C-alpha positions as CSV (number, residue, x, y, z in Angstrom):
1,M,-0.1,-0.2,0.1
2,A,2.9,2.4,0.8
3,F,4.0,2.1,-3.0
4,A,0.4,2.5,-4.1
5,L,0.0,5.6,-2.0
6,V,3.2,7.1,-3.4
7,A,2.1,6.5,-6.8
8,F,-1.3,8.0,-6.1
9,Y,0.1,11.1,-4.3
10,W,2.7,11.4,-7.2
11,I,-0.1,11.3,-9.9
12,V,-2.4,14.0,-8.0
13,Q,1.0,16.5,-7.9
14,R,1.8,15.7,-11.4
15,E,-1.8,16.7,-12.0
16,K,-1.1,19.9,-10.3
17,T,2.3,20.6,-11.6
18,T,2.9,19.2,-14.8
19,S,-0.5,18.9,-16.6
20,N,-1.2,22.6,-17.1
21,K,-1.0,22.5,-20.9
22,S,-3.3,19.6,-21.0
23,E,-5.7,21.0,-18.3
24,Q,-5.7,24.5,-20.0
25,S,-6.8,22.7,-23.3
26,N,-9.5,20.5,-21.7
27,A,-10.7,23.9,-19.9
28,H,-10.6,25.8,-23.2
29,I,-12.4,23.1,-25.0
30,A,-14.8,22.8,-22.2
31,D,-15.4,26.6,-21.9
32,K,-16.5,26.6,-25.5
33,Q,-19.0,23.8,-25.0
34,E,-20.2,24.7,-21.6
35,K,-20.9,28.3,-21.7
36,S,-24.1,27.8,-23.7
37,V,-25.3,24.8,-21.7
38,E,-27.1,25.0,-18.3
39,H,-25.9,23.3,-15.1
40,D,-26.6,24.2,-11.5
41,Y,-24.9,23.7,-8.2
42,Q,-26.3,19.7,-8.3
43,D,-23.9,19.2,-11.2
44,V,-21.0,20.6,-9.4
45,D,-21.4,19.0,-6.4
46,F,-21.5,15.6,-8.2
47,A,-18.5,16.5,-10.4
48,K,-16.7,17.4,-6.7
49,K,-18.0,13.9,-5.5
50,M,-16.8,11.9,-8.6
51,I,-13.3,13.4,-8.5
52,L,-13.0,12.0,-5.2
53,V,-14.4,8.6,-6.1
54,D,-12.2,8.3,-9.1
55,Q,-9.2,9.4,-7.1
56,Q,-9.8,6.8,-4.6
57,T,-10.4,4.2,-7.5
58,M,-7.0,4.9,-8.5
59,Q,-5.8,4.4,-5.1
60,I,-7.2,1.0,-4.8
61,A,-6.4,0.2,-8.3
62,A,-2.5,1.0,-7.8
63,T,-2.4,-1.4,-5.2
64,G,-3.9,-4.1,-7.3
65,I,-1.1,-3.2,-10.3
66,Q,1.5,-3.4,-7.5
67,K,0.8,-6.4,-5.4
68,A,-1.8,-8.8,-7.6
69,S,-0.2,-12.2,-8.2
70,G,-1.9,-12.8,-11.6
71,V,-1.8,-11.0,-14.8
72,Q,-5.6,-10.9,-15.3
73,I,-6.1,-9.1,-12.2
74,K,-3.1,-6.7,-12.8
75,D,-4.5,-5.9,-16.4
76,L,-7.9,-5.5,-14.7
77,A,-6.5,-3.2,-12.2
78,T,-4.5,-1.1,-15.0
79,K,-7.9,-0.7,-16.9
80,I,-9.5,0.7,-13.9
81,F,-7.0,3.0,-13.1
82,Q,-6.6,4.5,-16.6
83,D,-10.6,4.9,-16.8
84,S,-10.8,6.4,-13.5
85,E,-7.7,8.9,-14.3
86,A,-9.6,9.8,-17.8
87,D,-13.0,10.4,-16.0
88,S,-11.3,12.3,-13.2
89,R,-9.8,14.8,-15.7
90,K,-13.4,15.4,-17.5
91,Y,-14.8,16.4,-14.3
92,I,-11.9,18.5,-13.2
93,A,-12.3,20.2,-16.9
94,W,-16.1,20.9,-16.5
95,L,-15.4,22.3,-12.9
96,K,-12.7,24.7,-14.2
97,A,-14.7,25.7,-17.3
98,W,-17.5,26.7,-14.5
99,D,-15.0,28.7,-12.5
100,E,-15.6,26.1,-9.8
101,S,-13.0,24.9,-7.2
102,Y,-12.5,21.1,-6.2
103,L,-10.5,19.0,-3.6
104,N,-8.5,16.2,-4.3
105,L,-8.6,13.3,-2.0
106,S,-5.1,13.9,-0.6
107,D,-6.3,17.2,0.7
108,F,-8.4,15.1,3.5
109,P,-6.7,13.5,6.3
110,E,-7.1,9.8,6.5
111,M,-9.7,9.9,9.3
112,E,-13.1,8.5,8.7
113,G,-16.3,10.4,10.1
114,H,-16.4,13.8,11.9
115,D,-16.3,15.2,8.4
116,M,-12.7,14.5,7.9
117,Y,-12.8,12.2,5.0
118,P,-15.4,11.5,2.4
119,T,-17.9,8.9,3.4
120,F,-20.7,9.3,0.8
121,S,-21.9,6.4,-1.7
122,G,-19.1,5.0,-4.0
123,M,-16.5,5.9,-1.1
124,M,-15.2,2.8,0.5
125,P,-14.2,3.0,4.2
126,L,-10.6,3.5,5.0
127,G,-10.5,0.5,7.2
128,E,-11.5,-1.6,4.5
129,V,-8.9,-0.1,1.9
130,R,-6.2,-0.6,4.5
131,Q,-6.7,-4.2,5.1
132,L,-4.9,-4.7,2.0
133,D,-1.7,-3.6,3.6
134,G,-0.5,-6.7,5.1
135,L,-1.8,-9.1,2.3
136,S,-0.2,-10.9,-0.3
137,G,-0.4,-13.7,-2.9
138,A,-4.1,-15.4,-3.3
139,D,-5.0,-13.6,0.0
140,F,-4.4,-10.4,-1.5
141,D,-6.0,-11.2,-4.8
142,K,-9.1,-12.3,-3.0
143,A,-9.5,-9.3,-0.7
144,F,-8.9,-7.2,-3.6
145,L,-11.3,-8.5,-6.1
146,A,-14.1,-8.4,-3.4
147,L,-13.1,-4.7,-2.6
148,L,-13.6,-4.1,-6.2
149,V,-17.1,-5.7,-6.6
150,K,-18.2,-3.6,-3.3
151,H,-16.7,-0.7,-4.6
152,H,-18.1,-0.8,-8.1
153,E,-21.5,-1.4,-6.5
154,G,-21.6,1.9,-4.6
155,V,-20.3,4.0,-7.4
156,I,-23.2,2.5,-9.6
157,E,-25.5,3.5,-7.2
158,L,-24.3,7.1,-7.0
159,Q,-24.1,7.0,-10.9
160,T,-27.3,5.5,-11.8
161,G,-29.3,8.0,-9.7
162,K,-30.1,5.5,-6.6
163,T,-28.9,8.3,-4.3
164,S,-29.9,11.9,-4.1
165,E,-26.4,13.0,-5.6
166,G,-26.8,11.0,-8.7
167,S,-30.5,11.5,-9.4
168,A,-29.8,15.5,-9.2
169,V,-27.4,15.8,-12.1
170,K,-28.9,17.9,-15.0
171,Y,-25.9,18.5,-17.0
172,T,-26.3,16.5,-20.1
173,E,-22.8,15.7,-20.7
174,M,-22.2,14.6,-17.4
175,I,-25.5,12.2,-17.3
176,V,-24.0,10.7,-20.5
177,L,-20.6,10.2,-18.6
178,R,-22.4,8.8,-15.9
179,E,-24.4,6.1,-17.6
180,E,-21.4,4.9,-19.6
181,N,-19.6,4.5,-16.5
182,A,-22.3,2.6,-14.7
183,Q,-22.3,0.3,-17.7
184,K,-18.7,-0.2,-17.9
185,Q,-18.6,-1.0,-14.0
186,I,-21.4,-3.5,-14.3
187,E,-19.3,-5.2,-17.0
188,Q,-16.5,-5.3,-14.8
189,I,-18.1,-6.8,-11.8
190,E,-19.3,-9.7,-14.0
191,Q,-15.4,-10.0,-15.3
192,I,-14.5,-9.9,-11.5
193,K,-16.9,-12.5,-10.7
194,Q,-15.7,-14.8,-13.4
195,L,-11.9,-14.2,-11.9
196,Q,-13.4,-15.1,-8.2
197,E,-15.0,-18.2,-9.7
198,E,-12.1,-19.4,-11.9
199,K,-9.9,-18.9,-8.8
200,S,-12.3,-20.4,-6.2
201,F,-12.6,-17.2,-4.1
202,G,-16.3,-17.3,-3.7
203,S,-18.5,-14.0,-3.7
């Protein structure tokens, strides 16, 4: 997990310090597209939440890339990491185009509850994420896949409108992205369950 955290925070810092040109380009494109499109505070709130969800997904996936014992699991973790990074950039570009600020997951102290660490739907409890720290081999693979299923299910609830955050989204492009991602995660859950069955991990 230490390697994963270093990788994750390096990515956040890279986002802040070395991707200005990419962000400016994204913001410029988004600015041209968004100025004529109506959005409201619910869209802003949802985008801020999804940035944190995507960053936690990247954090979890980075652990899998580093510690998973099988190529299939590493490949899955890599795909999830890349998808989440791309989605996070889209939400950030929208918020920048709307002149809205946002927080990175690294801005929060790693303490659950007491409004100090995000606990809304789609965010996994810190305790469950940290359980991966001391695991290796098949034990890690089993716990990692189980955590991914639970995580994806929470994110799907957020993205399909089964929570107040998801149902409040009105901005058309964000709805499209949300629905595409929900379908992708449903498919990934099926892939994960197949891996669990192949490895006799159970549900």
